[in-house]
C-alpha positions as a printed Julia matrix, in Angstrom:
111×3 Matrix{Float64}:
 107.59  -29.25  -50.67
 109.8   -30.59  -53.29
 109.69  -28.91  -56.62
 108.85  -32.13  -58.59
 105.88  -32.85  -56.38
 104.6   -29.34  -56.95
 104.93  -29.85  -60.82
 103.06  -33.16  -60.69
 100.25  -31.52  -58.57
  99.95  -28.72  -61.11
  99.94  -31.02  -64.12
  97.02  -32.94  -62.57
  95.11  -29.68  -62.17
  94.93  -29.94  -58.37
  94.28  -26.42  -56.69
  93.78  -26.44  -52.98
  90.93  -24.54  -51.69
  91.56  -21.32  -50.06
  91.42  -20.73  -46.34
  88.29  -18.77  -46.51
  86.42  -21.54  -48.47
  87.69  -24.23  -45.97
  86.32  -21.84  -43.08
  83.03  -21.66  -44.96
  82.96  -25.37  -45.38
  83.36  -25.85  -41.54
  80.42  -23.47  -40.82
  78.41  -25.42  -43.3
  79.39  -28.57  -41.37
  78.18  -27.28  -38.2
  74.75  -26.27  -39.67
  74.51  -29.85  -41.14
  75.1   -31.4   -37.81
  72.43  -29.18  -36.25
  69.96  -29.82  -39.12
  70.78  -33.59  -38.68
  69.9   -33.41  -34.84
  66.77  -31.35  -35.42
  65.64  -34.0   -37.97
  66.71  -36.87  -35.83
  64.72  -35.29  -32.78
  61.6   -34.85  -35.0
  61.79  -38.53  -36.07
  61.99  -39.85  -32.56
  59.52  -37.54  -30.86
  56.99  -36.72  -33.65
  57.34  -32.94  -32.63
  59.53  -30.06  -34.03
  61.33  -27.81  -32.1
  60.38  -24.12  -32.33
  61.84  -20.83  -31.1
  65.3   -21.64  -32.64
  66.15  -18.66  -34.78
  68.34  -16.94  -32.35
  70.25  -20.3   -31.63
  70.74  -20.95  -35.38
  72.23  -17.51  -35.81
  75.11  -18.21  -33.5
  77.27  -20.25  -35.8
  76.93  -17.92  -38.51
  77.81  -15.09  -36.41
  80.99  -16.9   -34.94
  81.83  -18.07  -38.55
  81.55  -14.55  -39.95
  84.04  -13.21  -37.39
  86.39  -16.12  -38.3
  86.07  -15.58  -42.14
  86.86  -11.92  -41.67
  90.11  -12.56  -39.8
  90.96  -15.42  -42.19
  90.44  -13.3   -44.99
  92.67  -10.53  -43.64
  95.46  -12.95  -42.72
  95.5   -14.58  -46.09
  94.72  -11.8   -48.57
  95.08   -8.58  -46.67
  91.72   -7.23  -47.82
  89.54   -5.3   -45.26
  92.43   -4.2   -43.51
  93.61   -5.06  -39.96
  91.47   -2.85  -37.82
  88.22   -3.34  -39.61
  88.73   -7.09  -39.62
  89.41   -7.25  -36.06
  86.35   -4.92  -35.34
  83.99   -7.01  -37.47
  85.09  -10.11  -35.62
  84.69   -8.51  -32.24
  81.29   -7.35  -33.14
  80.06  -10.73  -34.56
  81.39  -12.58  -31.46
  79.7   -10.08  -29.01
  76.55  -10.49  -30.85
  76.71  -14.26  -30.8
  77.54  -14.2   -27.0
  74.47  -11.87  -26.56
  72.2   -14.11  -28.82
  73.41  -17.39  -27.14
  71.34  -16.93  -23.97
  68.25  -15.92  -25.94
  68.57  -19.05  -28.19
  69.18  -21.36  -25.21
  65.96  -19.99  -23.54
  64.08  -20.65  -26.85
  65.36  -24.0   -26.98
  64.37  -24.76  -23.32
  60.92  -23.42  -23.99
  60.24  -26.54  -26.02
  60.76  -28.79  -22.9
  58.91  -26.74  -20.36
  55.78  -27.85  -18.58
């Protein structure tokens, strides 16, 4: 980026968000879409969906794994091995929780 453009951005007080904050914003966006879908379903059918706890934990677990890797890559905090281990544990928990969550979601439509 040219030096004169950097100075104008600093003069205006523009500070870009850190990669960790942007990652957390994407996680929040996923939860917002899920809540929008749940609300829309309720308005169209008049009945809420139950047994969604495990399914709602999956985006948070995936996001935590991504945040640990992004934090390690940008700041160096947490260390390489612990960041990779935390990401692996989170993703394995998400993979184990996803079938339980899908079964809970499908229990709302069974006869």
